[in-house]
ZAMARGU-4260 file (C-alpha; in steps of 0.2 Angstrom, whole numbers, plus 5000, padded with zeros to 4 digits):
<rodrens>
0) 5086/4994/5097 | 5089/4981/5082 | 5094/4989/5066 | 5092/4986/5047 | 5108/4986/5037
5) 5113/4993/5021 | 5124/4989/5006 | 5133/5003/4996 | 5123/5019/4997 | 5106/5012/5003
10) 5105/4994/4997 | 5110/4984/4982 | 5100/4986/4967 | 5102/4974/4952 | 5098/4975/4934
15) 5099/4964/4920 | 5101/4948/4930 | 5089/4936/4922 | 5086/4918/4929 | 5075/4904/4921
20) 5068/4902/4904 | 5072/4914/4890 | 5087/4925/4886 | 5095/4936/4899 | 5087/4953/4898
25) 5094/4970/4897 | 5086/4975/4913 | 5071/4986/4912 | 5068/4996/4927 | 5072/4992/4945
30) 5065/5003/4958 | 5080/5014/4962 | 5070/5022/4977 | 5073/5006/4986 | 5085/5006/5001
35) 5089/4999/5017 | 5099/5004/5032 | 5117/5003/5039 | 5123/4989/5050 | 5141/4985/5050
40) 5157/4990/5043 | 5156/4978/5028 | 5138/4973/5025 | 5143/4971/5007 | 5152/4955/5011
45) 5136/4947/5017 | 5129/4947/4999 | 5144/4939/4991 | 5156/4946/4978 | 5149/4957/4964
50) 5155/4966/4949 | 5152/4985/4951 | 5147/4995/4936 | 5153/5013/4933 | 5137/5021/4938
55) 5118/5019/4938 | 5107/5029/4926 | 5102/5045/4934 | 5110/5058/4945 | 5118/5046/4958
60) 5128/5030/4958 | 5116/5018/4965 | 5129/5004/4966 | 5121/4993/4953 | 5129/4976/4951
65) 5127/4961/4940 | 5127/4943/4944 | 5128/4928/4932 | 5112/4919/4926 | 5109/4902/4934
70) 5104/4886/4926 | 5085/4884/4922 | 5077/4868/4930 | 5063/4861/4920 | 5047/4857/4930
75) 5032/4847/4923 | 5021/4848/4939 | 5004/4856/4937 | 5000/4870/4949 | 4982/4876/4954
80) 4979/4894/4951 | 4972/4905/4964 | 4964/4922/4964 | 4968/4931/4948 | 4979/4918/4941
85) 4994/4921/4951 | 5000/4907/4962 | 5006/4913/4979 | 5017/4902/4990 | 5026/4902/5007
90) 5040/4891/5012 | 5044/4893/5031 | 5058/4881/5033 | 5076/4878/5027 | 5074/4871/5010
95) 5091/4872/5001 | 5107/4863/5006 | 5119/4876/4998 | 5127/4891/5006 | 5120/4907/4998
100) 5134/4920/4997 | 5132/4926/4980 | 5118/4929/4967 | 5121/4913/4957 | 5118/4903/4973
105) 5102/4913/4977 | 5095/4909/4959 | 5099/4890/4962 | 5090/4891/4979 | 5074/4898/4971
110) 5075/4886/4956 | 5076/4871/4968 | 5058/4874/4973 | 5050/4879/4957 | 5038/4865/4958
115) 5032/4872/4975 | 5029/4890/4970 | 5021/4889/4953 | 5036/4891/4942 | 5041/4881/4927
120) 5054/4880/4913 | 5047/4896/4905 | 5048/4906/4921 | 5060/4921/4920 | 5066/4930/4936
125) 5077/4945/4938 | 5086/4948/4954 | 5082/4966/4958 | 5089/4970/4975 | 5096/4963/4991
130) 5091/4970/5009 | 5099/4964/5025 | 5094/4966/5043 | 5104/4961/5058 | 5097/4943/5057
135) 5092/4940/5039 | 5096/4944/5021 | 5081/4946/5008 | 5084/4943/4990 | 5070/4950/4979
140) 5067/4944/4961 | 5055/4951/4949 | 5046/4940/4937 | 5049/4945/4919 | 5042/4941/4902
145) 5057/4945/4890 | 5061/4963/4895 | 5043/4966/4902 | 5040/4965/4921 | 5025/4955/4926
150) 5015/4967/4936 | 5015/4963/4955 | 5024/4946/4954 | 5040/4944/4964 | 5050/4931/4974
155) 5058/4935/4990 | 5071/4923/4996 | 5076/4925/5015 | 5093/4918/5022 | 5101/4920/5038
160) 5118/4928/5040 | 5127/4912/5037 | 5119/4910/5020 | 5106/4897/5025 | 5089/4898/5016
165) 5076/4900/5030 | 5061/4905/5020 | 5053/4910/5003 | 5038/4921/4999 | 5032/4922/4981
170) 5018/4927/4969 | 5021/4919/4952 | 5011/4919/4936 | 5014/4902/4929 | 5016/4897/4910
175) 5022/4915/4906 | 5033/4914/4890 | 5049/4922/4891 | 5046/4933/4876 | 5032/4947/4874
180) 5019/4946/4860 | 5027/4950/4843 | 5014/4963/4838 | 5004/4975/4849 | 4987/4980/4842
185) 4989/4998/4848 | 5004/5010/4851 | 5007/5019/4867 | 5000/5035/4859 | 4984/5026/4855
190) 4983/5018/4873 | 4985/5036/4880 | 4971/5042/4868 | 4960/5028/4874 | 4962/5033/4892
195) 4960/5052/4889 | 4944/5048/4879 | 4937/5036/4893 | 4939/5050/4905 | 4936/5065/4893
200) 4924/5073/4905 | 4938/5075/4918 | 4949/5082/4905 | 4964/5070/4910 | 4980/5069/4901
205) 4993/5055/4901 | 5010/5059/4909 | 5022/5062/4895 | 5035/5048/4893 | 5028/5037/4907
210) 5017/5024/4897 | 5024/5007/4899 | 5021/4989/4894 | 5018/4975/4906 | 5011/4958/4908
215) 4997/4957/4921 | 4985/4944/4927 | 4966/4946/4923 | 4951/4937/4930 | 4938/4938/4916
220) 4934/4924/4904 | 4947/4911/4900 | 4961/4923/4900 | 4974/4920/4914 | 4985/4935/4909
225) 4987/4948/4896 | 4999/4961/4889 | 4994/4978/4893 | 4999/4996/4892 | 5000/5006/4908
230) 4995/5024/4905 | 4998/5036/4920 | 4988/5052/4923 | 4988/5064/4937 | 4975/5059/4950
235) 4959/5068/4946 | 4949/5059/4959 | 4949/5067/4976 | 4944/5051/4985 | 4962/5044/4981
240) 4976/5050/4991 | 4990/5047/4978 | 4998/5058/4965 | 4994/5047/4950 | 4981/5035/4943
245) 4987/5020/4933 | 4976/5014/4919 | 4977/4997/4911 | 4973/4995/4892 | 4975/4978/4884
250) 4986/4977/4869 | 4971/4975/4858 | 4964/4992/4864 | 4952/4987/4878 | 4951/4998/4893
255) 4952/4987/4909 | 4952/4998/4924 | 4962/5011/4934 | 4971/5011/4951 | 4978/5024/4962
260) 4997/5023/4963 | 5011/5033/4970 | 5022/5035/4955 | 5024/5029/4937 | 5034/5014/4933
265) 5046/5024/4923 | 5065/5021/4923 | 5070/5039/4921 | 5057/5045/4934 | 5062/5031/4947
270) 5081/5032/4944 | 5086/5049/4937 | 5075/5063/4941 | 5081/5077/4953 | 5071/5090/4962
275) 5068/5107/4955 | 5074/5114/4972 | 5092/5116/4974 | 5097/5112/4992 | 5115/5116/4988
280) 5111/5135/4987 | 5106/5135/5005 | 5115/5138/5021 | 5110/5129/5037 | 5102/5138/5051
285) 5090/5135/5065 | 5074/5143/5072 | 5070/5141/5090 | 5053/5146/5097 | 5037/5141/5106
290) 5023/5131/5099 | 5006/5126/5106 | 5000/5108/5106 | 4982/5103/5103 | 4980/5100/5122
295) 4986/5118/5126 | 5003/5113/5131 | 5017/5125/5126 | 5034/5118/5121 | 5050/5127/5115
300) 5057/5118/5100 | 5071/5120/5088 | 5070/5116/5070 | 5082/5118/5055 | 5079/5131/5043
305) 5088/5137/5027 | 5094/5153/5021 | 5094/5156/5002 | 5111/5163/4999 | 5105/5173/4983
310) 5089/5181/4990 | 5092/5181/5009 | 5075/5173/5012 | 5073/5161/5026 | 5065/5145/5021
315) 5056/5132/5031 | 5067/5116/5027 | 5082/5106/5031 | 5098/5105/5020 | 5104/5090/5030
320) 5089/5079/5028 | 5083/5087/5012 | 5066/5092/5018 | 5056/5107/5011 | 5039/5114/5016
325) 5029/5122/5002 | 5011/5126/4998 | 4999/5112/4993 | 4988/5122/4981 | 5002/5130/4971
330) 5010/5114/4969 | 4995/5103/4964 | 4984/5116/4955 | 4996/5129/4948 | 5012/5118/4945
335) 5022/5130/4956 | 5034/5126/4970 | 5031/5139/4983 | 5042/5136/4998 | 5037/5142/5015
340) 5048/5157/5018 | 5050/5172/5028 | 5060/5188/5027 | 5067/5187/5044 | 5064/5169/5049
345) 5054/5174/5064 | 5036/5171/5059 | 5029/5154/5055 | 5012/5146/5056 | 5012/5136/5072
350) 5003/5121/5066 | 5015/5120/5051 | 5030/5121/5062 | 5023/5106/5072 | 5020/5096/5056
355) 5038/5100/5051 | 5045/5096/5068 | 5036/5080/5070 | 5040/5074/5052 | 5059/5077/5056
360) 5057/5067/5072 | 5049/5053/5062 | 5063/5054/5049 | 5076/5053/5063 | 5067/5038/5071
365) 5069/5028/5055 | 5087/5035/5053 | 5091/5027/5070 | 5086/5010/5064 | 5096/5013/5048
370) 5082/5018/5036 | 5088/5034/5027 | 5073/5045/5022 | 5055/5040/5017 | 5061/5028/5004
375) 5077/5022/5012 | 5087/5031/4998 | 5088/5048/5005 | 5076/5055/4992 | 5071/5073/4997
380) 5054/5075/5006 | 5042/5089/5001 | 5029/5093/5014 | 5014/5102/5006 | 5005/5112/5019
385) 4987/5119/5019 | 4979/5105/5011 | 4964/5111/5001 | 4952/5106/4987 | 4952/5115/4970
390) 4940/5128/4977 | 4952/5132/4992 | 4942/5123/5005 | 4952/5114/5018 | 4953/5095/5016
395) 4952/5086/5032 | 4966/5074/5028 | 4984/5069/5027 | 4992/5058/5015 | 5008/5052/5006
400) 5006/5057/4988 | 5020/5047/4980 | 5036/5052/4971 | 5035/5067/4959 | 5048/5079/4952
405) 5061/5072/4962 | 5053/5072/4979 | 5044/5060/4990 | 5028/5070/4993 | 5017/5072/5009
410) 5002/5083/5011 | 4994/5089/5027 | 4980/5098/5034 | 4992/5104/5047 | 4979/5112/5059
415) 4971/5094/5060 | 4986/5083/5060 | 5002/5092/5063 | 5002/5087/5081 | 4998/5069/5078
420) 5015/5060/5077 | 5006/5043/5074 | 4997/5050/5058 | 5013/5058/5052 | 5022/5041/5055
425) 5008/5032/5046 | 5010/5043/5031 | 5029/5041/5031 | 5028/5022/5033 | 5017/5021/5017
430) 5033/5026/5008 | 5043/5014/5018 | 5032/4999/5013 | 5030/5005/4996 | 5049/5002/4994
435) 5050/4986/5003 | 5035/4978/4994 | 5042/4984/4977 | 5024/4988/4972 | 5009/4993/4981
440) 4993/4984/4974 | 4982/4996/4984 | 4966/4985/4983 | 4957/4973/4994 | 4967/4963/5007
445) 4984/4969/4999 | 4979/4987/5003 | 4972/4983/5020 | 4988/4975/5025 | 4997/4991/5018
450) 4986/5002/5028 | 4989/4992/5044 | 5008/4992/5042 | 5007/5011/5042 | 4995/5011/5057
455) 5006/4999/5067 | 5022/5009/5064 | 5014/5025/5067 | 5008/5020/5084 | 5025/5012/5088
460) 5034/5028/5083 | 5022/5039/5093 | 5024/5029/5109 | 5043/5029/5106 | 5047/5048/5102
465) 5033/5055/5112 | 5036/5043/5127 | 5017/5040/5127 | 5010/5024/5133 | 4995/5023/5123
470) 4985/5009/5132 | 4971/5009/5119 | 4982/5010/5104 | 4973/5024/5095 | 4977/5033/5079
475) 4974/5052/5078 | 4969/5054/5096 | 4981/5069/5098 | 4969/5081/5089 | 4954/5075/5098
480) 4947/5065/5083 | 4952/5047/5085 | 4952/5038/5068 | 4955/5020/5073 | 4957/5009/5089
485) 4967/4993/5090 | 4959/4988/5106 | 4941/4991/5100 | 4940/4992/5081 | 4920/4992/5081
490) 4920/5009/5090 | 4927/5016/5073 | 4917/5005/5061 | 4931/4992/5059 | 4930/4973/5062
495) 4939/4965/5077 | 4940/4948/5068 | 4935/4940/5051 | 4916/4942/5049 | 4914/4953/5064
500) 4902/4968/5061 | 4909/4980/5048 | 4920/4967/5039 | 4919/4969/5020 | 4923/4957/5006
505) 4936/4959/4992 | 4929/4969/4978 | 4930/4965/4959 | 4936/4983/4956 | 4943/4996/4968
510) 4935/5013/4968 | 4930/5027/4979 | 4914/5020/4984 | 4921/5004/4991 | 4937/5012/4998
515) 4948/5001/4986 | 4940/4986/4993 | 4939/4991/5011 | 4958/4995/5014 | 4954/5007/5028
520) 4941/4995/5036 | 4949/4978/5036 | 4966/4985/5041 | 4960/4982/5059 | 4962/4963/5056
525) 4981/4965/5057 | 4981/4980/5069 | 4974/4969/5083 | 4989/4957/5081 | 5001/4971/5085
530) 4991/4976/5100 | 4991/4958/5106 | 5009/4956/5104 | 5011/4972/5115 | 5000/4964/5128
535) 5011/4949/5128 | 5026/4959/5132 | 5034/4964/5116 | 5040/4982/5118 | 5040/4996/5105
540) 5058/4994/5100 | 5056/4975/5097 | 5039/4978/5088 | 5048/4990/5076 | 5061/4977/5071
545) 5049/4963/5070 | 5037/4973/5059 | 5051/4979/5048 | 5056/4961/5045 | 5038/4958/5041
550) 5038/4972/5028 | 5053/4965/5020 | 5044/4948/5018 | 5028/4955/5010 | 5025/4954/4992
555) 5013/4965/4982 | 5001/4950/4983 | 5002/4945/5001 | 4985/4943/5007 | 4978/4938/5025
560) 4980/4919/5021 | 4999/4921/5017 | 5001/4933/5031 | 4995/4920/5043 | 5010/4910/5038
565) 5022/4924/5037 | 5019/4931/5055 | 5023/4915/5065 | 5038/4912/5054 | 5044/4929/5056
570) 5044/4928/5075 | 5058/4915/5073 | 5068/4922/5059 | 5068/4940/5067 | 5074/4932/5083
575) 5058/4932/5093 | 5053/4913/5095 | 5046/4917/5112 | 5032/4925/5104 | 5027/4912/5091
580) 5013/4904/5102 | 5006/4921/5106 | 5006/4926/5087 | 4997/4909/5083 | 4984/4912/5096
585) 4981/4930/5090 | 4979/4924/5073 | 4966/4910/5079 | 4956/4923/5089 | 4956/4935/5074
590) 4949/4921/5063 | 4964/4920/5050 | 4963/4901/5051 | 4944/4900/5045 | 4940/4915/5034
595) 4925/4907/5025 | 4908/4915/5027 | 4901/4908/5044 | 4885/4898/5046 | 4881/4908/5061
600) 4887/4923/5071 | 4888/4927/5089 | 4874/4932/5100 | 4869/4950/5097 | 4874/4950/5078
605) 4866/4945/5063 | 4872/4939/5046 | 4863/4945/5030 | 4867/4939/5013 | 4861/4939/4995
610) 4868/4938/4977 | 4870/4954/4966 | 4877/4950/4948 | 4877/4965/4937 | 4868/4963/4921
615) 4877/4969/4904 | 4869/4986/4905 | 4877/4990/4921 | 4894/4982/4918 | 4903/4999/4919
620) 4894/5004/4935 | 4902/5003/4952 | 4890/4994/4964 | 4888/4997/4983 | 4875/4990/4995
625) 4871/5001/5010 | 4862/4994/5026 | 4853/5008/5036 | 4849/5005/5055 | 4831/5010/5060
630) 4835/5013/5078 | 4838/5032/5076 | 4857/5030/5078 | 4861/5035/5060 | 4872/5020/5058
635) 4876/5014/5040 | 4885/4999/5035 | 4892/4997/5018 | 4897/4982/5008 | 4898/4976/4989
640) 4898/4960/4979 | 4912/4949/4983 | 4924/4946/4968 | 4922/4929/4961 | 4905/4925/4970
645) 4895/4941/4968 | 4888/4938/4985 | 4885/4953/4996 | 4886/4949/5015 | 4883/4960/5030
650) 4887/4957/5049 | 4877/4969/5059 | 4870/4971/5076 | 4853/4963/5079 | 4839/4975/5075
655) 4828/4983/5061 | 4836/4989/5045 | 4832/4994/5027 | 4844/4992/5012 | 4848/4999/4995
660) 4860/4996/4981 | 4868/5011/4973 | 4875/5009/4956 | 4887/5024/4951 | 4891/5027/4933
665) 4906/5037/4926 | 4896/5053/4925 | 4895/5061/4943 | 4876/5062/4941 | 4873/5045/4934
670) 4867/5035/4949 | 4854/5020/4949 | 4845/5015/4965 | 4837/4998/4970 | 4828/4997/4987
675) 4825/4980/4996 | 4806/4976/4999 | 4797/4961/5005 | 4793/4958/4986 | 4811/4960/4980
680) 4822/4974/4974 | 4813/4989/4968 | 4821/5002/4957 | 4819/5020/4963 | 4823/5037/4958
685) 4833/5048/4969 | 4817/5058/4974 | 4807/5043/4978 | 4821/5035/4988 | 4823/5050/4999
690) 4804/5050/5003 | 4805/5031/5007 | 4820/5033/5018 | 4813/5047/5028 | 4799/5036/5035
695) 4801/5018/5031 | 4786/5008/5028 | 4785/4990/5035 | 4787/4982/5018 | 4805/4989/5017
700) 4810/4984/5035 | 4822/4969/5037 | 4822/4960/5053 | 4840/4954/5059 | 4838/4943/5074
705) 4852/4939/5086 | 4863/4925/5080 | 4853/4923/5064 | 4858/4921/5046 | 4846/4930/5035
710) 4845/4925/5017 | 4838/4939/5007 | 4831/4938/4990 | 4844/4939/4976 | 4844/4955/4965
715) 4833/4953/4949 | 4836/4967/4938
</rodrens>
């Protein structure tokens, strides 16, 4: 199996190395949870000579190094903006004649293509980290404005082991001045108060000491970007599977929006916090016993346990890998760390044992390819068992909850998912890609790609460590409740190609109603590529190495269009040129090359479209459109206004439907409904709506013919 490689402890992290316009910064915060894996005796030499500092901030020496600032190149070419103002670019061929063996040469290579990536003389980059694999070295640069990081914008330079530039992937915000605004209209405390007041009904409080300043792209009006405060609160929305919410407040005090996020962008939290649990006080031990799998099969397993030298208690955890099992409710709702422990170490919950056992197996799988722990940096893992809501009711879920109190945290309904190695591998991989991508923008296509990377690696891990040849490439099938299928996405309400049924557009704002822009729906559009690679002969070991190289190439703003360029290039750069034609064919079949709304759809399907532009009075509401099948199947298809066009589009099976728009306000009970009729959109109360949906009159029926495009009336409020 091919391996990733490591520098120093778990990768090289660099601070304070500024490139381009403006003065060299003092660093800001690089993500010290980043890491890569071990390859050779002297991986450090592949990145050139560096000057080692005494120690990184925090409890461990992260091997922070400093390079020299490269010369700025003045570029006068104009670049077209795309999306939210960020220019994304991909260069998939050798583009620089120099040999890249040190950081200064890496700067020069990036600067040589400023005119191609949307950068100019004001662009300021900071070299953050270097990650090698067996075939490549990836240099990651953050875009900076003075000492403030531009949110989600990075440049990744890829070289071969001889130092030849082979590719570049970037997301750059042009025309950013190298110094922040002189005067902020509000203070951090005022920004926190704005967020707390905005969500006063949820009684939220800002995370102490985490509020930060950033420069971020915006889409409204004539503004291309703005300075903003990022205020972090603990996640109060059960629809999001993260520990925190990040709220963005403009420097003049305007609240923009909030997004689910794994951990605050706080230098101390990222680099220096330590767990409240002291593994050093524990003695290693083992437990051996019999567990029962979901299919009734019994197996004798051995797992590490820990003996507390002070109390004599036996704790379900691992000193070596730094894994601890604890109670979910106590940790999340009572702020108490309650380890799973036993007086004699003989009695444990069987489902929790399986969860712990399978997590260790996933941990070891990544370790064998050179990735140490969930984030590659051997940060301790906390497995929160017995996932419940605030009322103690079981939650049918499993999720990666981000970094908190020195742990990378994972939560499980062990009874449901403890025996699903693909699900556990999926959640573990969320932390992996969160590290390689530097920031997860969990929204729309960015989030769908993130979800798919977890699906793909989860399936690869399951097939490898369980020796299971999952011909259908399913997710979660081990518990009898399959979540997704790579071979037949439609079976689980996902599209098999762009503008297949269930495909959803990018949303203007991610929320629980639209699944952050369909991140769990459109993820199938990358899943199918992995399955087709398998059908072409790429085995699980090679798929693992290929997709890990893809993960290293992804930026936070990589969308499906950029991914269509990265994947064929990665087959060559990762050492699999024999699969390039198959990848291109799979991309063509999935519709990556023509993502525009089609004029027609295949026989058996219909395309329904209309425009839904929210009026001023509903600007703070979250809209979703729901298409109900009238064939007795109970099928529902959800969509929403597409960002930038306000167009709502559904691809559905031929048949009869009725449709409504639901607008949800901040108040849980504040909902507005509009039902489609032959005379237009009719506002309904909740009571009237239920009556009309129980027995649909002809005036509310929409006919969707096979192969037809049905233009519905636009919404008139």
